[in-house]
ZAKEPA-219640 format. One record per residue (C-alpha): residue number from 1; residue in one letter; x, y, z. Coordinates in Angstrom, 3 decimals. Each point is the difference from the previous one (the first is absolute). Layout:
N
+-----+------+----------+----------+----------+
| seq | type |     east |    north |       up |
+-----+------+----------+----------+----------+
| NUM |    A |        X |        Y |        Z |
...
+-----+------+----------+----------+----------+
//
This chain:
272
+-----+------+----------+----------+----------+
| seq | type |     east |    north |       up |
+-----+------+----------+----------+----------+
|   1 |    X |   17.143 |   17.178 |  -24.493 |
|   2 |    X |    1.183 |    3.312 |   -1.435 |
|   3 |    X |   -2.287 |    0.270 |   -3.031 |
|   4 |    X |   -3.059 |   -2.094 |    0.764 |
|   5 |    X |    0.460 |   -1.850 |   -3.288 |
|   6 |    X |   -1.423 |   -3.511 |   -0.208 |
|   7 |    X |    2.761 |   -2.588 |    0.003 |
|   8 |    X |   -2.006 |   -3.170 |    0.503 |
|   9 |    X |   -3.387 |   -1.549 |    0.615 |
|  10 |    X |    0.941 |   -2.783 |    2.354 |
|  11 |    X |   -0.168 |   -0.599 |    3.720 |
|  12 |    X |    2.241 |   -2.180 |    2.102 |
|  13 |    X |   -1.760 |   -2.101 |    2.623 |
|  14 |    X |    2.192 |    1.799 |    2.530 |
|  15 |    X |   -1.976 |    3.208 |   -0.551 |
|  16 |    X |   -3.082 |   -1.527 |    1.649 |
|  17 |    X |    1.418 |    1.296 |    3.296 |
|  18 |    X |   -0.702 |    3.533 |   -1.264 |
|  19 |    X |   -3.699 |   -0.388 |    0.817 |
|  20 |    X |    0.780 |   -0.167 |    3.710 |
|  21 |    X |    2.588 |    2.752 |   -0.252 |
|  22 |    X |   -2.480 |    2.345 |   -1.694 |
|  23 |    X |   -2.514 |   -0.658 |    2.769 |
|  24 |    X |    2.551 |    0.510 |    2.773 |
|  25 |    X |    1.140 |    3.210 |   -1.689 |
|  26 |    X |   -3.496 |    1.475 |    0.148 |
|  27 |    X |   -1.423 |   -0.902 |   -3.425 |
|  28 |    X |   -2.325 |   -2.770 |    1.167 |
|  29 |    X |   -2.425 |    0.089 |   -2.983 |
|  30 |    X |    2.814 |   -0.416 |   -2.509 |
|  31 |    X |    1.626 |   -2.703 |    2.117 |
|  32 |    X |   -3.242 |   -1.974 |    0.107 |
|  33 |    X |   -0.511 |    0.500 |   -3.737 |
|  34 |    X |    3.520 |   -1.158 |   -0.790 |
|  35 |    X |   -0.421 |   -3.164 |    2.069 |
|  36 |    X |   -3.269 |   -0.697 |   -1.782 |
|  37 |    X |    1.770 |    0.346 |   -3.341 |
|  38 |    X |    2.489 |   -2.677 |    1.029 |
|  39 |    X |   -2.852 |   -2.191 |    1.225 |
|  40 |    X |   -1.674 |    0.272 |   -3.385 |
|  41 |    X |    3.280 |   -0.639 |   -1.813 |
|  42 |    X |    0.732 |   -3.284 |    1.760 |
|  43 |    X |   -3.603 |   -1.252 |    0.089 |
|  44 |    X |    0.283 |   -2.173 |   -3.147 |
|  45 |    X |    3.496 |   -1.230 |    0.917 |
|  46 |    X |    1.178 |   -2.614 |    2.470 |
|  47 |    X |    2.491 |    2.345 |    1.680 |
|  48 |    X |    1.254 |    3.592 |   -0.358 |
|  49 |    X |    2.493 |    0.046 |   -2.898 |
|  50 |    X |    3.428 |    1.553 |    0.381 |
|  51 |    X |   -0.941 |    2.584 |   -2.650 |
|  52 |    X |   -3.291 |    1.176 |   -1.485 |
|  53 |    X |   -1.024 |    2.130 |   -2.994 |
|  54 |    X |   -2.809 |    2.208 |    1.277 |
|  55 |    X |   -1.059 |    1.184 |   -3.464 |
|  56 |    X |   -0.987 |   -3.342 |   -1.481 |
|  57 |    X |   -0.286 |   -1.671 |    3.436 |
|  58 |    X |    2.400 |   -2.837 |   -0.713 |
|  59 |    X |    2.629 |   -1.683 |    2.132 |
|  60 |    X |    3.553 |    0.533 |   -1.227 |
|  61 |    X |    1.365 |   -2.790 |    2.178 |
|  62 |    X |   -1.208 |   -3.419 |    1.058 |
|  63 |    X |    2.104 |    0.044 |    3.175 |
|  64 |    X |   -1.013 |    0.778 |    3.565 |
|  65 |    X |    2.710 |    0.428 |    2.616 |
|  66 |    X |   -2.246 |   -0.277 |    3.084 |
|  67 |    X |   -0.179 |    3.778 |    0.127 |
|  68 |    X |   -1.639 |    1.682 |    3.050 |
|  69 |    X |   -0.812 |    3.451 |   -1.420 |
|  70 |    X |   -3.676 |   -0.564 |   -0.796 |
|  71 |    X |   -0.600 |   -1.433 |    3.476 |
|  72 |    X |    2.066 |    2.798 |    1.561 |
|  73 |    X |   -2.405 |    2.567 |   -1.448 |
|  74 |    X |   -3.018 |   -2.084 |    1.019 |
|  75 |    X |    1.186 |    0.082 |    3.621 |
|  76 |    X |    0.509 |    3.757 |    0.137 |
|  77 |    X |   -3.188 |    0.819 |   -1.874 |
|  78 |    X |   -1.865 |   -2.199 |    2.483 |
|  79 |    X |    1.687 |    1.737 |    2.933 |
|  80 |    X |   -0.890 |    3.429 |   -1.398 |
|  81 |    X |   -3.563 |   -0.702 |   -1.128 |
|  82 |    X |   -1.187 |   -3.027 |    1.974 |
|  83 |    X |   -1.597 |   -1.303 |   -3.210 |
|  84 |    X |   -0.342 |   -3.773 |   -0.065 |
|  85 |    X |    0.612 |   -0.034 |   -3.764 |
|  86 |    X |    3.748 |    0.262 |    0.620 |
|  87 |    X |    0.090 |   -3.050 |    2.226 |
|  88 |    X |   -2.097 |   -1.794 |   -2.618 |
|  89 |    X |    2.540 |    0.885 |   -2.685 |
|  90 |    X |    2.873 |   -1.148 |    2.205 |
|  91 |    X |   -1.796 |   -3.269 |    0.709 |
|  92 |    X |   -0.459 |   -0.530 |   -3.732 |
|  93 |    X |    3.743 |    0.452 |   -0.501 |
|  94 |    X |    0.719 |   -2.413 |    2.857 |
|  95 |    X |   -2.215 |   -2.590 |   -1.686 |
|  96 |    X |    1.789 |    0.582 |   -3.316 |
|  97 |    X |    3.382 |   -0.502 |    1.631 |
|  98 |    X |   -1.166 |   -3.216 |    1.635 |
|  99 |    X |   -1.394 |   -1.295 |   -3.281 |
| 100 |    X |    2.821 |    1.000 |   -2.327 |
| 101 |    X |    3.164 |    0.425 |    2.117 |
| 102 |    X |   -0.255 |   -2.782 |    2.593 |
| 103 |    X |    2.541 |   -2.781 |   -0.126 |
| 104 |    X |    0.592 |   -2.971 |    2.279 |
| 105 |    X |    2.118 |    1.815 |    2.572 |
| 106 |    X |   -1.179 |    3.584 |   -0.360 |
| 107 |    X |   -0.509 |    2.577 |   -2.741 |
| 108 |    X |    2.026 |    0.683 |   -3.122 |
| 109 |    X |    0.222 |    2.684 |   -2.663 |
| 110 |    X |   -1.815 |   -0.676 |   -3.257 |
| 111 |    X |    1.898 |    0.165 |   -3.267 |
| 112 |    X |   -3.026 |   -0.640 |   -2.198 |
| 113 |    X |   -3.537 |    0.540 |    1.222 |
| 114 |    X |   -1.517 |   -0.988 |   -3.355 |
| 115 |    X |    0.639 |   -3.720 |    0.454 |
| 116 |    X |   -2.277 |   -2.313 |    1.981 |
| 117 |    X |    1.201 |   -0.458 |    2.625 |
| 118 |    X |    2.208 |    3.058 |    0.075 |
| 119 |    X |    3.707 |   -0.508 |   -0.590 |
| 120 |    X |    1.915 |    0.690 |    3.205 |
| 121 |    X |    3.494 |    1.327 |    0.508 |
| 122 |    X |    2.359 |   -1.403 |    2.622 |
| 123 |    X |    0.003 |    2.880 |    2.493 |
| 124 |    X |   -2.023 |    1.745 |    2.687 |
| 125 |    X |    0.924 |    3.671 |    0.462 |
| 126 |    X |    0.673 |    1.121 |    3.566 |
| 127 |    X |   -2.450 |    2.856 |   -0.482 |
| 128 |    X |   -2.811 |   -2.513 |   -0.324 |
| 129 |    X |    0.491 |   -0.760 |    3.697 |
| 130 |    X |    0.813 |    3.517 |    1.176 |
| 131 |    X |   -2.723 |    1.750 |   -2.023 |
| 132 |    X |   -2.715 |   -2.236 |   -1.449 |
| 133 |    X |   -0.457 |   -2.060 |    3.149 |
| 134 |    X |    0.196 |    3.052 |    2.239 |
| 135 |    X |   -2.660 |    1.876 |   -1.969 |
| 136 |    X |   -2.308 |   -3.012 |   -0.126 |
| 137 |    X |    0.436 |   -0.532 |    3.741 |
| 138 |    X |   -0.688 |    3.616 |    0.923 |
| 139 |    X |   -3.114 |    0.109 |   -2.179 |
| 140 |    X |   -1.719 |   -2.715 |    2.035 |
| 141 |    X |    1.825 |   -0.672 |    3.259 |
| 142 |    X |   -1.044 |    3.067 |    2.034 |
| 143 |    X |    3.580 |   -0.339 |    1.243 |
| 144 |    X |    0.235 |    1.269 |    3.607 |
| 145 |    X |    3.636 |    1.055 |   -0.436 |
| 146 |    X |   -0.733 |    2.187 |   -3.043 |
| 147 |    X |   -1.556 |    3.445 |    0.323 |
| 148 |    X |   -2.381 |    0.215 |   -2.935 |
| 149 |    X |   -0.567 |    3.732 |    0.495 |
| 150 |    X |    3.538 |    1.398 |    0.315 |
| 151 |    X |    2.163 |   -2.456 |   -1.931 |
| 152 |    X |    2.644 |    0.938 |   -2.552 |
| 153 |    X |    1.485 |   -2.702 |   -2.212 |
| 154 |    X |    2.724 |    0.198 |   -2.618 |
| 155 |    X |   -0.631 |   -1.302 |   -3.510 |
| 156 |    X |    1.901 |   -3.114 |    1.097 |
| 157 |    X |   -2.462 |   -0.714 |    2.798 |
| 158 |    X |    2.244 |    1.169 |    2.846 |
| 159 |    X |   -1.953 |    1.485 |    2.907 |
| 160 |    X |    1.506 |    3.404 |    0.789 |
| 161 |    X |   -2.870 |    0.986 |    2.286 |
| 162 |    X |   -2.994 |   -1.818 |    1.398 |
| 163 |    X |    1.415 |   -2.910 |    2.010 |
| 164 |    X |   -1.759 |   -0.345 |    3.340 |
| 165 |    X |    2.645 |   -0.874 |    2.545 |
| 166 |    X |   -2.305 |   -0.701 |    2.935 |
| 167 |    X |   -2.466 |   -2.780 |    0.554 |
| 168 |    X |   -3.597 |    0.482 |   -1.067 |
| 169 |    X |   -2.480 |    0.793 |    2.782 |
| 170 |    X |   -1.569 |   -2.885 |    1.881 |
| 171 |    X |   -2.861 |   -1.153 |   -2.242 |
| 172 |    X |   -2.609 |    0.065 |    2.744 |
| 173 |    X |   -0.175 |    1.728 |    3.374 |
| 174 |    X |   -0.831 |    3.349 |    1.597 |
| 175 |    X |    1.933 |    3.088 |   -1.079 |
| 176 |    X |    0.109 |    3.746 |    0.147 |
| 177 |    X |    0.364 |    1.331 |   -3.540 |
| 178 |    X |    2.472 |    2.833 |    0.407 |
| 179 |    X |    0.817 |    2.424 |   -2.809 |
| 180 |    X |    3.751 |    0.151 |   -0.602 |
| 181 |    X |    0.026 |    3.724 |   -0.761 |
| 182 |    X |   -2.353 |    1.222 |    2.731 |
| 183 |    X |    0.641 |   -2.611 |    2.668 |
| 184 |    X |   -3.758 |    0.018 |    0.601 |
| 185 |    X |   -2.303 |   -2.991 |    0.117 |
| 186 |    X |   -3.151 |   -0.592 |   -2.041 |
| 187 |    X |   -3.091 |    0.082 |    2.133 |
| 188 |    X |   -3.751 |    0.151 |   -0.451 |
| 189 |    X |   -0.985 |    3.642 |    0.436 |
| 190 |    X |   -1.468 |    0.517 |    3.485 |
| 191 |    X |   -0.151 |   -3.782 |    0.372 |
| 192 |    X |   -3.455 |   -0.123 |   -1.562 |
| 193 |    X |   -1.650 |   -3.315 |   -0.775 |
| 194 |    X |   -1.996 |    0.988 |   -3.080 |
| 195 |    X |    0.703 |   -0.834 |   -3.615 |
| 196 |    X |    1.736 |    2.690 |   -2.062 |
| 197 |    X |    1.843 |    1.346 |    3.023 |
| 198 |    X |    3.144 |    1.811 |   -1.084 |
| 199 |    X |    3.462 |   -1.424 |    0.634 |
| 200 |    X |    2.473 |    2.637 |    1.171 |
| 201 |    X |    3.503 |    0.343 |    1.410 |
| 202 |    X |    0.351 |    0.303 |    3.753 |
| 203 |    X |    2.688 |   -0.370 |    2.651 |
| 204 |    X |    1.692 |   -3.383 |    0.113 |
| 205 |    X |   -1.589 |   -1.565 |    3.075 |
| 206 |    X |   -1.206 |   -3.514 |    0.634 |
| 207 |    X |   -3.736 |    0.558 |    0.132 |
| 208 |    X |   -2.680 |   -2.118 |   -1.652 |
| 209 |    X |   -0.980 |    2.738 |   -2.455 |
| 210 |    X |    3.625 |    0.196 |   -1.170 |
| 211 |    X |    0.613 |   -3.736 |   -0.273 |
| 212 |    X |   -0.865 |   -2.245 |   -2.915 |
| 213 |    X |   -0.312 |   -3.747 |   -0.239 |
| 214 |    X |    1.757 |   -1.211 |   -3.134 |
| 215 |    X |   -1.478 |   -3.175 |   -1.471 |
| 216 |    X |    1.837 |   -1.338 |   -3.039 |
| 217 |    X |   -1.345 |   -2.592 |   -2.409 |
| 218 |    X |    1.582 |   -0.869 |   -3.366 |
| 219 |    X |    2.220 |    3.081 |    0.043 |
| 220 |    X |   -2.777 |    2.521 |    0.701 |
| 221 |    X |   -0.606 |    1.513 |    3.426 |
| 222 |    X |   -3.049 |    1.404 |    1.750 |
| 223 |    X |    0.623 |    2.835 |    2.490 |
| 224 |    X |   -2.676 |   -0.058 |    2.695 |
| 225 |    X |   -0.137 |    2.735 |    2.638 |
| 226 |    X |    0.025 |   -1.391 |    3.564 |
| 227 |    X |   -2.418 |    2.617 |    1.245 |
| 228 |    X |   -2.650 |    0.078 |   -2.713 |
| 229 |    X |    0.364 |   -3.441 |   -1.515 |
| 230 |    X |   -0.123 |    1.668 |   -3.417 |
| 231 |    X |    2.386 |   -0.527 |   -2.894 |
| 232 |    X |    2.267 |    2.645 |   -1.508 |
| 233 |    X |   -1.325 |    0.708 |   -3.479 |
| 234 |    X |    0.543 |    2.234 |   -3.007 |
| 235 |    X |   -3.412 |    1.669 |   -0.507 |
| 236 |    X |   -1.716 |   -0.849 |   -3.276 |
| 237 |    X |    3.134 |   -1.827 |   -1.149 |
| 238 |    X |    1.614 |    3.313 |   -0.912 |
| 239 |    X |    3.642 |   -0.231 |   -1.065 |
| 240 |    X |    0.543 |    3.750 |   -0.089 |
| 241 |    X |    2.776 |    1.532 |    2.075 |
| 242 |    X |   -1.358 |    1.857 |    3.020 |
| 243 |    X |   -2.969 |   -2.317 |    0.509 |
| 244 |    X |   -1.036 |    0.033 |    3.654 |
| 245 |    X |   -0.061 |   -3.477 |    1.511 |
| 246 |    X |   -3.014 |   -1.119 |    2.024 |
| 247 |    X |   -1.082 |   -3.030 |    1.981 |
| 248 |    X |   -2.837 |   -2.174 |   -1.186 |
| 249 |    X |   -1.594 |   -3.322 |    0.834 |
| 250 |    X |    1.548 |   -3.039 |   -1.685 |
| 251 |    X |   -1.774 |   -3.135 |   -1.159 |
| 252 |    X |    2.018 |   -2.357 |    2.177 |
| 253 |    X |    1.319 |   -2.206 |   -2.788 |
| 254 |    X |    3.585 |   -1.106 |   -0.447 |
| 255 |    X |    0.260 |    1.947 |   -3.228 |
| 256 |    X |   -0.822 |    3.177 |    1.956 |
| 257 |    X |   -1.953 |    1.368 |   -2.942 |
| 258 |    X |   -3.178 |    2.087 |    0.217 |
| 259 |    X |   -3.130 |   -1.303 |   -1.669 |
| 260 |    X |    0.781 |    1.814 |   -3.244 |
| 261 |    X |    3.205 |   -2.026 |   -0.442 |
| 262 |    X |    2.387 |    2.949 |    0.163 |
| 263 |    X |    3.306 |   -0.048 |    1.864 |
| 264 |    X |   -0.326 |    3.267 |    1.880 |
| 265 |    X |    0.285 |   -1.802 |    3.338 |
| 266 |    X |    3.135 |   -1.911 |   -1.003 |
| 267 |    X |    3.524 |    1.163 |    0.819 |
| 268 |    X |    3.437 |   -1.384 |   -0.755 |
| 269 |    X |    2.532 |    0.140 |    2.806 |
| 270 |    X |    3.292 |    1.215 |   -1.461 |
| 271 |    X |    3.240 |    0.057 |    1.984 |
| 272 |    X |    1.971 |    3.276 |   -0.067 |
+-----+------+----------+----------+----------+
//
C-alpha cells in the first residue's frame, strides 16, 4: 500500500466483487474489463476457485465455497449497462452450481472440483441464500417490490434502498400519468390525432387527451391515449436523455411491438 511494491500475483475469488464496485464508483470500462478477466479465468474450470494465479492462469485451490461475488458484479454491471452479456454470465454460473454443487436436499460447498462428480462438503453457507439466490432472482424476476433504478445493496445483499413499499399499479385500466415532481399529467399536445404528435405536460385534469389506457401483457404495457387512439412511443428508439416522447400508431398485437421489432412502445410499470 505504501510503496507500490509487488507482494503477490494471486487473486482470491472474493475479489470478483471489485468489478461491480469499480463500475458503481464511476470506472465502468475497468469494471467491465475486470469481470471479463474473471470470466476468462474460470472458463476452463468447473467453478471459480478460491484462489487463482493470474500470471500463469492456474487455480491455486480446488475448492468452491458457493461464493456470490462473481454474480454480485454481474448483477450491478447489468443494472448499469443493460448489457445482456451479464445475465448470460450469471446464468452460466447458475448452471455450473446446479451441475456441480447440487445435492439431494439443496446445495453444498465443493471441497474438490477436480473429481467427477465433484467432492462436496457438508455445509451450505447462509450467504448462498442471502446473496446468490437474491442476485439470481433480481436478474430475472422483474421484481415489483425492488426499484431497479435507485437501489443500494450492501456487499452482503442487504437492501439499504430500493424496496418499493406500495403495491404495483393495476396492470390494465385507464390512468392519468402524473409526474411526481411537477404534478402535471402527460397529454397529447393540443389533442391532435396525427402520428408524431408531441407528448407534453399539462394540468392534471381528467380529459381524454390526458388519460391513457394501460394494457399489460407478459410484463410489458402499452399506453394508448384515449383521445387520439395512438400509443406513447420513444421516437426512433432513442435511449438518450431528453428525448421528446410522441404518439404513434401501434400494430395491435399483444407484444405491442412496431413492425421493426423494437420495444419503443413498451413500458414497464414500476411502483414508487
